[in-house]
C-alpha positions as CSV (number, residue, x, y, z in Angstrom):
1,X,20.0,124.8,139.1
2,X,22.7,126.5,140.5
3,X,23.6,122.8,142.1
4,X,23.3,121.1,139.4
5,X,26.0,123.4,137.3
6,X,28.4,122.8,140.0
7,X,27.8,119.3,140.0
8,X,28.4,119.4,136.1
9,X,31.4,121.2,136.7
10,X,32.6,118.9,139.2
11,X,32.0,115.6,136.8
12,X,34.0,118.2,134.1
13,X,37.2,118.2,136.4
14,X,36.7,114.9,137.3
15,X,36.8,113.7,133.5
16,X,39.8,116.2,133.1
17,X,41.8,114.5,135.7
18,X,40.8,111.0,134.7
19,X,42.2,111.9,131.2
20,X,45.2,113.0,132.6
21,X,45.8,109.7,134.4
22,X,45.2,107.7,131.0
23,X,48.3,105.8,129.8
24,X,50.5,108.2,128.0
25,X,50.3,106.1,124.3
26,X,54.1,107.6,123.7
27,X,56.6,104.7,124.3
28,X,59.0,105.2,127.9
29,X,62.6,105.6,126.8
30,X,64.2,101.8,127.3
31,X,66.9,102.1,129.7
32,X,70.4,101.1,128.4
33,X,71.2,97.5,128.6
34,X,72.9,94.8,126.6
35,X,70.1,94.1,124.8
36,X,68.6,97.5,124.0
37,X,71.5,99.2,122.9
38,X,74.9,97.6,123.9
39,X,74.7,94.5,121.7
40,X,73.6,96.5,118.4
41,X,76.9,99.0,118.7
42,X,79.3,96.3,119.6
43,X,77.7,94.1,116.8
44,X,77.9,96.6,114.3
45,X,81.4,98.7,115.3
46,X,83.6,95.4,116.9
47,X,81.7,92.3,115.5
48,X,84.1,92.2,112.6
49,X,87.1,91.4,114.6
50,X,85.3,90.2,118.1
51,X,83.4,87.0,116.5
52,X,84.1,83.2,117.4
53,X,87.4,82.3,114.8
54,X,87.8,86.3,113.9
55,X,91.2,87.9,114.1
56,X,90.8,89.5,117.9
57,X,91.6,87.3,120.7
58,X,88.2,87.0,122.1
59,X,84.8,87.0,121.1
60,X,82.1,89.9,122.4
61,X,79.3,88.1,120.4
62,X,77.2,87.3,123.7
63,X,76.2,89.1,127.3
64,X,78.3,86.9,129.3
65,X,81.4,87.3,126.8
66,X,80.7,91.2,127.3
67,X,79.8,91.1,130.8
68,X,83.4,89.1,131.7
69,X,85.3,91.8,129.8
70,X,82.7,95.2,130.7
71,X,86.3,97.0,132.6
72,X,88.3,96.1,129.6
73,X,85.8,97.4,126.7
74,X,85.3,100.3,129.0
75,X,89.5,101.2,129.4
76,X,90.1,100.6,125.2
77,X,87.1,103.1,124.4
78,X,87.5,105.9,126.6
79,X,91.4,105.5,125.4
80,X,90.7,105.0,122.1
81,X,93.1,102.3,121.6
82,X,89.6,100.3,120.7
83,X,88.0,100.0,118.2
84,X,91.0,100.6,116.1
85,X,90.7,103.3,113.7
86,X,94.3,105.8,113.2
87,X,92.7,108.5,110.8
88,X,91.2,111.7,111.7
89,X,87.9,112.1,111.0
90,X,88.7,116.0,110.3
91,X,90.5,115.1,107.1
92,X,87.6,113.0,105.2
93,X,85.4,110.4,105.4
94,X,86.1,107.3,105.1
95,X,84.2,103.8,104.6
96,X,83.9,101.3,107.3
97,X,84.6,103.9,109.2
98,X,84.9,101.7,113.1
99,X,85.8,105.2,114.9
100,X,83.0,105.8,117.6
101,X,81.5,109.2,118.7
102,X,81.7,111.0,121.7
103,X,77.9,109.6,122.3
104,X,78.9,106.2,122.1
105,X,82.0,106.0,123.8
106,X,80.0,107.7,127.1
107,X,77.0,104.9,126.1
108,X,79.7,102.0,126.1
109,X,81.1,103.2,129.6
110,X,78.0,104.0,130.9
111,X,76.7,100.8,130.8
112,X,79.6,99.6,132.3
113,X,79.1,102.1,135.3
114,X,75.8,100.6,135.7
115,X,76.8,97.2,136.3
116,X,76.3,96.0,132.7
117,X,72.4,95.1,133.2
118,X,71.4,92.1,130.5
119,X,68.3,94.2,129.8
120,X,65.2,92.2,128.1
121,X,66.2,90.7,124.7
122,X,62.6,91.7,123.4
123,X,64.2,95.0,123.4
124,X,66.7,94.5,121.1
125,X,66.4,96.6,117.9
126,X,66.9,95.3,114.3
127,X,70.9,93.9,114.2
128,X,73.0,96.3,112.4
129,X,75.1,95.3,109.7
130,X,78.9,94.5,111.0
131,X,81.6,96.8,109.6
132,X,83.2,94.6,106.6
133,X,86.7,93.1,107.9
134,X,88.7,91.2,105.4
135,X,87.5,90.1,101.9
136,X,84.1,89.5,100.9
137,X,84.7,86.4,99.1
138,X,87.9,84.5,98.6
139,X,88.5,83.3,94.9
140,X,92.0,82.2,94.8
141,X,94.9,82.0,98.4
142,X,98.6,81.3,97.2
143,X,100.9,80.1,99.7
144,X,104.8,79.7,99.9
145,X,106.2,76.9,98.3
146,X,107.3,75.5,101.6
147,X,108.1,76.9,104.8
148,X,110.9,79.3,105.6
149,X,113.1,80.2,108.2
150,X,114.8,83.8,107.9
151,X,118.8,83.3,108.1
152,X,119.6,87.1,108.1
153,X,119.2,88.6,112.0
154,X,117.3,90.8,112.8
155,X,115.8,91.7,109.6
156,X,115.3,89.3,106.7
157,X,113.7,90.1,103.2
158,X,112.9,86.9,101.0
159,X,111.0,86.6,98.1
160,X,109.3,83.9,96.8
161,X,107.8,83.1,93.0
162,X,104.3,82.1,93.0
163,X,102.1,80.7,90.2
164,X,99.5,82.6,89.5
165,X,96.1,80.0,88.7
166,X,94.1,81.5,85.8
167,X,95.0,81.0,82.3
168,X,92.9,83.9,81.2
169,X,93.0,88.0,82.0
170,X,91.7,88.9,85.6
171,X,91.6,91.2,87.6
172,X,92.1,91.5,91.0
173,X,89.7,93.2,93.2
174,X,90.3,93.0,96.8
175,X,93.6,91.4,98.9
176,X,94.4,89.7,102.4
177,X,97.6,88.6,103.1
178,X,97.8,85.5,106.4
179,X,101.0,85.8,107.7
180,X,102.1,82.6,108.8
181,X,104.1,83.4,112.4
182,X,103.2,87.5,113.3
183,X,105.7,86.9,115.6
184,X,108.7,87.6,113.1
185,X,106.2,88.7,110.0
186,X,107.4,92.8,109.6
187,X,105.2,92.9,106.6
188,X,103.6,91.5,103.0
189,X,103.9,92.6,99.5
190,X,102.6,90.8,97.0
191,X,104.1,91.9,93.3
192,X,102.7,91.2,90.0
193,X,105.8,89.6,87.4
194,X,104.2,90.0,83.9
195,X,105.1,87.8,81.7
196,X,107.9,89.4,80.2
197,X,109.3,89.6,83.9
198,X,108.8,85.8,84.6
199,X,111.9,84.4,83.1
200,X,114.2,87.2,85.2
201,X,112.2,86.4,88.7
202,X,112.8,82.5,88.3
203,X,115.9,83.4,87.8
204,X,116.9,85.6,90.8
205,X,115.0,82.6,92.7
206,X,117.5,79.9,91.1
207,X,119.8,82.1,92.2
208,X,119.8,81.0,95.6
209,X,119.6,77.7,97.7
210,X,116.7,77.3,99.8
211,X,113.0,78.6,99.9
212,X,112.9,82.3,97.5
213,X,115.7,84.3,97.3
214,X,116.6,87.7,98.9
215,X,115.0,91.0,98.0
216,X,115.5,94.0,99.9
217,X,113.9,97.3,98.5
218,X,111.8,95.2,96.0
219,X,111.7,91.7,94.0
220,X,114.7,93.2,91.6
221,X,112.6,93.3,88.5
222,X,112.1,95.8,85.7
223,X,114.5,98.8,87.5
224,X,112.5,98.5,91.0
225,X,109.2,99.7,88.4
226,X,106.8,96.4,89.4
227,X,103.4,96.7,90.2
228,X,101.9,95.9,93.6
229,X,98.5,93.8,93.8
230,X,98.2,94.0,97.6
231,X,100.5,94.8,100.7
232,X,100.1,93.9,104.7
233,X,101.2,95.4,107.6
234,X,100.7,95.0,111.3
235,X,96.7,96.0,112.1
236,X,95.9,95.4,108.3
237,X,92.7,93.2,107.7
238,X,92.5,93.1,103.9
239,X,89.6,94.6,102.0
240,X,87.5,94.4,98.7
241,X,89.0,97.4,96.0
242,X,86.6,99.7,95.7
243,X,83.9,98.3,93.4
244,X,84.3,98.1,89.7
245,X,87.8,98.7,90.0
246,X,90.7,96.0,89.7
247,X,94.3,95.7,89.0
248,X,95.3,93.8,85.5
249,X,96.8,90.6,85.7
250,X,97.9,88.9,82.3
251,X,97.9,85.0,81.5
252,X,101.3,84.1,82.0
253,X,101.8,86.4,85.0
254,X,103.2,85.0,88.5
255,X,102.9,86.8,92.0
256,X,106.3,87.3,93.6
257,X,105.2,87.6,97.7
258,X,108.1,89.6,99.5
259,X,108.3,89.1,103.2
260,X,109.6,91.2,105.7
261,X,110.9,88.9,108.8
262,X,112.3,90.9,111.8
263,X,113.8,88.5,114.2
264,X,115.3,90.9,116.8
265,X,112.3,90.5,119.2
266,X,110.8,87.3,118.1
267,X,110.5,84.1,120.3
268,X,113.4,81.3,119.2
269,X,113.6,77.7,119.5
270,X,116.3,76.0,121.3
271,X,119.2,76.2,118.6
272,X,118.5,80.0,118.8
273,X,116.9,80.0,115.3
274,X,114.0,82.0,114.6
275,X,111.1,79.6,114.2
276,X,109.8,78.8,110.6
277,X,106.7,80.8,108.9
278,X,104.5,79.8,105.8
279,X,102.7,83.0,104.7
280,X,99.7,83.0,102.0
281,X,98.0,85.9,100.6
282,X,94.4,85.3,99.5
283,X,92.8,87.2,96.4
284,X,89.2,88.1,94.8
285,X,89.2,88.0,91.4
286,X,87.0,88.9,88.9
287,X,86.9,88.5,84.8
288,X,86.2,92.1,84.0
289,X,85.9,95.9,86.1
290,X,84.7,99.0,84.9
291,X,88.3,100.5,85.6
292,X,91.8,99.5,85.8
293,X,93.3,100.6,88.8
294,X,97.3,101.1,90.0
295,X,98.9,100.7,93.4
296,X,101.2,103.6,93.6
297,X,104.0,103.5,96.2
298,X,104.4,107.2,96.8
299,X,108.0,108.8,98.8
300,X,110.8,111.0,98.2
301,X,113.3,109.5,95.8
302,X,115.8,111.3,97.6
303,X,114.9,109.6,100.8
304,X,116.3,106.5,99.2
305,X,119.7,107.8,98.7
306,X,119.9,108.4,102.9
307,X,119.2,112.2,102.4
308,X,116.1,111.5,105.3
309,X,118.6,112.1,108.7
310,X,116.1,112.0,111.5
311,X,119.0,112.8,114.2
312,X,119.5,111.3,117.7
313,X,117.8,113.8,120.7
314,X,115.3,115.1,118.0
315,X,111.8,115.0,119.5
316,X,110.2,116.1,116.5
317,X,112.1,115.2,112.9
318,X,110.3,116.4,109.8
319,X,110.3,115.5,106.2
320,X,108.0,116.4,103.8
321,X,107.8,116.2,99.9
322,X,105.1,116.8,96.7
323,X,104.9,115.9,93.3
324,X,102.2,115.8,90.8
325,X,101.8,112.1,90.1
326,X,100.3,113.2,86.3
327,X,102.9,114.1,85.1
328,X,104.8,110.6,84.8
329,X,101.4,108.8,85.0
330,X,102.7,106.9,82.2
331,X,106.0,105.7,83.7
332,X,104.4,105.0,87.1
333,X,101.9,103.0,85.3
334,X,104.1,100.8,82.8
335,X,102.1,102.5,79.9
336,X,98.4,102.0,81.7
337,X,97.6,105.4,82.0
338,X,98.1,108.5,80.4
339,X,100.4,111.1,80.7
340,X,99.0,114.7,82.2
341,X,95.8,113.2,82.4
342,X,93.3,113.5,85.6
343,X,93.5,110.7,87.8
344,X,90.9,109.7,90.4
345,X,92.2,108.5,94.1
346,X,90.1,106.1,96.1
347,X,92.5,104.6,98.6
348,X,95.1,105.9,100.7
349,X,97.7,104.2,103.3
350,X,100.9,105.4,105.0
351,X,103.8,103.6,106.6
352,X,106.3,104.7,108.9
353,X,108.2,102.2,111.9
354,X,108.3,102.3,115.0
355,X,110.0,106.0,115.9
356,X,107.1,107.9,113.8
357,X,104.5,109.7,116.3
358,X,102.7,111.1,112.9
359,X,101.7,111.5,109.1
360,X,99.8,112.8,106.9
361,X,99.0,112.9,102.8
362,X,97.0,116.1,101.0
363,X,96.4,117.3,97.6
364,X,98.2,120.8,97.1
365,X,95.8,122.3,94.3
366,X,97.3,124.2,91.5
367,X,95.6,127.2,93.1
368,X,97.3,126.7,96.3
369,X,94.1,125.2,97.8
370,X,95.0,121.6,99.8
371,X,92.6,118.9,100.2
372,X,93.3,116.5,103.2
373,X,93.2,112.8,101.4
374,X,94.9,110.7,105.2
375,X,96.1,112.0,108.5
376,X,97.0,110.0,111.5
377,X,97.9,112.2,114.5
378,X,98.8,109.2,116.6
379,X,101.3,107.2,114.4
380,X,101.2,103.3,116.1
381,X,102.9,100.9,114.1
382,X,100.8,97.8,115.2
383,X,97.4,98.9,113.7
384,X,98.0,100.3,110.4
385,X,95.8,99.7,107.2
386,X,94.0,101.3,103.9
387,X,91.6,103.7,104.1
388,X,89.0,104.1,101.3
389,X,87.4,107.6,100.6
390,X,83.7,108.1,100.9
391,X,84.5,110.5,98.1
392,X,87.3,109.9,95.8
393,X,89.2,112.6,95.1
394,X,90.6,113.8,91.6
395,X,94.1,114.7,90.8
396,X,94.2,117.2,87.9
397,X,97.5,118.0,86.2
398,X,99.0,120.6,87.7
399,X,98.5,119.5,91.5
400,X,100.9,118.1,93.6
401,X,100.1,114.8,96.2
402,X,102.4,115.4,99.5
403,X,103.3,113.6,102.1
404,X,104.5,114.5,105.7
405,X,106.2,112.7,108.4
406,X,107.2,113.3,111.8
407,X,109.6,111.1,114.4
408,X,110.2,111.7,117.8
409,X,114.4,110.2,118.0
410,X,114.8,111.9,121.5
411,X,115.2,108.3,124.2
412,X,118.0,108.0,125.7
413,X,120.6,106.2,124.0
414,X,119.6,107.1,121.0
415,X,121.5,106.8,117.3
416,X,121.2,108.5,114.2
417,X,118.5,106.7,112.0
418,X,117.4,107.2,107.9
419,X,115.8,105.6,105.5
420,X,116.3,102.2,105.4
421,X,115.0,98.6,105.3
422,X,115.3,97.6,108.8
423,X,113.0,97.5,111.6
424,X,115.4,100.1,113.1
425,X,115.6,102.3,110.2
426,X,112.6,104.7,109.4
427,X,110.3,105.3,105.9
428,X,108.3,107.9,104.6
429,X,105.9,105.7,102.9
430,X,102.3,106.4,101.0
431,X,100.4,104.5,98.8
432,X,97.4,105.0,97.3
433,X,95.0,103.0,94.8
434,X,94.0,104.8,91.8
435,X,92.2,104.7,88.6
436,X,91.7,107.0,85.6
């Protein structure tokens, strides 16, 4: 009997050992490889630009392309130069956030350090949606009437009167600029000339020979209070405006395209003149929207009068300003919005020139609380953009929107700088897209 029990015990032990050696049904982690983990991340965060025909200088769509650029990819993500994303995520959360988490940076650098293995295509997970860059559709593209060669050096501001192609009421629901000569185009703004302003705009154009007319500071209409349809600065890719919103364009309107040319560092032809440009702007257009929107520039009016000094030798010059936009909402929008009624901020942007180091825009509540709209802790003139809040912010009567800018003017040979239209001057300009 003992022998039988002992044999049974041995059989049970053997069975348990056998069970222990059976394959574990839990899937084993797939090693880091291009197909398993790197390609999905690259397609989501980088694919909107690094595609064949995209705005980036090379594509990252295949293993061969990524493998050839692996060292550049590692350097770009560790330095946070790429993907380009200027806002601090401690300020607010934005739609189409291109930034990488620390874990994602570690994944990419670890892949490169491991020899950038390709892996097995069968390990690839479902392809994520690439973050949107640009317009979801283009309904109208307006071009300069003819190519223009800048006549002033180093800065030439030129406005061109463009026909609006629709004969009924429409709404601009997305905007993209298409700089014709990125070597000399500093910024682009599409202003709206309403029907009653068209004759004045045409008169300004007729007064000067050649395409367009000189327009430092703005298009010269309505005492400077001219609605914006969209803008471009280096790094901007254009985008749809928040769903259900749009900028009203009445039939009979025209678009005033302002292009700031900076030829101080441009390549010149053999005649010593800056090369020509033929910039265009593209619009997404809808017949109806739920909410009429307005693009509001935001800066201290006294700065325009030379009261924003940035002294030579100063490493951290600072200027700031705050004001309640609801108190003048009717004036700002030409009567489109009501005074002393809440406003909703959907999208924010900030603009400085090349001396800028950091900048911030916030809501200063009547209670004393502060809510960040946009914080750019490391300003890069070449990567500017507009950022749509995941959760729009309501500005109530008594609240203010504040802006603060910092500059470093301590380089050897620096001269005193102030607000100005030239690239060598400076600005501290906020923009926000709002509804009521």
